C-alpha positions in Angstrom: 0.1 0.3 -0.2 2.7 2.4 0.9 4.0 2.2 -2.7 0.4 3.2 -4.1 -0.3 5.8 -1.6 3.4 7.5 -2.5 2.1 7.8 -5.8 -1.0 9.2 -4.8 -0.2 11.9 -3.4 2.3 12.5 -6.1 -0.4 12.7 -8.5 -2.2 14.8 -5.6 0.7 16.9 -5.2 -1.6 20.5 -6.3 -5.0 19.6 -4.0 -2.6 18.6 -1.0 -1.4 21.5 1.4 2.5 21.9 1.7 2.4 21.3 5.8 0.9 18.0 4.7 3.7 17.3 2.1 6.1 18.0 4.7 4.6 15.1 7.2 4.3 12.0 5.1 6.1 9.9 7.8 3.8 11.6 10.4 0.7 10.5 8.4 1.9 7.4 8.1 2.2 7.0 12.0 -0.7 8.8 12.2 -2.3 6.0 10.4 -0.7 3.3 13.0 -1.3 5.5 15.9 -5.2 5.9 14.8 -6.0 2.4 14.1 -4.4 1.1 17.3 -6.5 3.7 19.6 -9.3 2.7 17.4 -9.2 -1.1 18.2 -9.2 0.0 22.0 -12.3 1.0 21.5 -15.8 -0.8 21.0 -16.6 -1.8 17.9 -19.2 -1.9 15.2 -19.8 -3.0 11.9 -18.5 -0.9 9.5 -18.9 -0.1 5.5 -15.5 0.9 5.2 -15.7 2.9 2.0 -18.7 5.5 3.3 -18.0 8.1 0.9 -20.8 10.4 -0.6 -20.5 8.3 -3.8 -21.5 5.4 -2.0 -24.8 7.3 -0.7 -27.7 7.5 -2.5 -31.7 9.5 -1.7 -34.9 7.3 -1.4 -37.9 8.6 -3.4 -39.6 9.4 -0.2 -36.0 11.4 0.6 -34.3 9.2 3.3 -30.6 8.2 2.3 -29.1 4.8 2.0 -25.8 3.2 1.8 -24.3 1.5 -1.3 -21.8 -0.8 -1.6 -20.9 -3.3 0.9 -18.3 -5.6 0.4 -15.6 -4.1 2.2 -17.5 -4.4 5.2 -15.6 -4.8 8.7 -15.8 -4.4 12.5 -14.0 -1.1 14.5 -15.0 1.9 15.7 -18.0 3.9 14.7 -15.6 6.8 13.7 -13.4 5.5 11.0 -17.4 5.2 8.6 -18.0 8.8 10.5 -15.1 11.1 9.8 -14.9 9.3 6.2 -18.4 10.2 5.5 -17.9 13.4 6.5 -14.7 14.5 5.0 -15.3 13.4 1.4 -19.4 14.3 1.7 -18.9 17.8 2.4 -17.1 21.0 1.2 -14.8 22.1 3.1 -16.4 25.4 4.1 -19.8 23.5 4.7 -17.7 20.3 6.9 -16.3 23.5 9.1 -19.8 25.2 9.3 -21.6 22.6 10.7 -19.3 19.3 12.2 -20.3 20.3 15.4 -24.0 20.2 15.2 -23.4 17.0 12.9 -21.7 15.4 15.4 -24.1 16.3 18.1 -26.8 15.0 15.9 -25.3 11.7 15.5 -24.6 11.1 18.7 -28.4 12.1 19.6 -29.7 9.2 17.1 -27.4 6.8 18.3 -28.4 6.9 21.7 -31.9 6.8 20.4 -31.8 4.0 18.2 -29.7 1.8 21.8 -26.4 2.3 20.7 -25.5 3.9 24.2 -24.1 7.3 25.4 -20.8 8.6 23.5 -19.2 11.4 25.8 -19.7 14.5 23.5 -15.3 15.1 24.0 -14.4 11.3 23.5 -16.3 11.8 20.2 -14.9 14.9 18.7 -11.7 13.1 20.0 -12.5 9.7 17.9 -13.6 11.6 14.9 -10.0 13.8 14.7 -8.0 10.7 15.0 -10.4 8.9 12.5 -9.2 11.0 9.7 -5.8 9.8 8.5 -8.0 6.3 7.0 -9.7 8.2 4.7 -6.7 10.1 3.3 -5.1 6.9 2.8 -7.9 4.8 1.2 -7.9 7.8 -1.3 -4.5 7.9 -1.9 -4.3 4.4 -2.7 -7.3 4.9 -5.1 -5.6 7.9 -7.4 -2.1 6.1 -6.8 -3.3 2.5 -8.7 -1.1 1.3 -10.7 -1.5 0.5 -14.9 -2.3 -2.8 -14.0 -5.4 -2.0 -10.9 -8.4 -0.9 -12.0 -9.6 2.4 -12.4 -11.6 2.7 -9.1 -13.0 6.6 -9.3 -12.2 9.1 -11.7 -9.2 10.7 -11.4 -10.9 13.9 -10.5 -13.3 13.0 -7.8 -10.2 11.6 -6.2 -8.8 15.0 -5.9 -11.8 16.4 -4.9 -11.8 14.2 -1.9 -8.3 14.5 -1.0 -8.3 17.7 -1.1 -11.0 17.6 1.1 -10.1 15.3 3.4 -6.3 16.8 3.8 -7.9 20.2 5.0 -10.1 18.0 7.4 -7.1 16.5 8.9 -5.6 20.6 8.8 -8.4 21.9 10.2 -9.0 19.3 13.0 -5.2 18.8 14.0 -5.5 15.1 13.6 -2.0 14.8 14.5 -2.8 16.5 17.5 -5.6 14.5 18.7 -3.1 11.5 17.6 -0.5 12.6 19.8 2.0 13.8 16.7 
């Protein structure tokens, strides 16, 4: 995966802030730490690839999720951070992420999923932004022998959004880097 994410980062150079380019090793360590921290949290079933293109609206206006072939077990924060960092334009995310997290936590508790402390949930969200970053670098960094999973402009747009989230949320600080 390291070779493909390195290639993806080179292809995404124009949309990744310079500061993140200079922290390549910290990004990799951030990914390792975020996985380790998340493995210590309670696990749930995850989609694993929860970006905006894997969602749809039903005829009655409800949101659905498609493409469940990557399902896995882990911290709720991975799917949540993945969707938050990819579904919204940067300014929209910045303006609404606190409110959306509160809504998510309320809905989780109402559905019987238990109560997550707000501060703990915010930290988990911040820590989980590394996973979608590497997933999309990998997608963009595919070799000539791999299938094209997504159009290049989609990959670049999502990498730009996720990189902004890593910066905005101080994901490095949240994971102790």
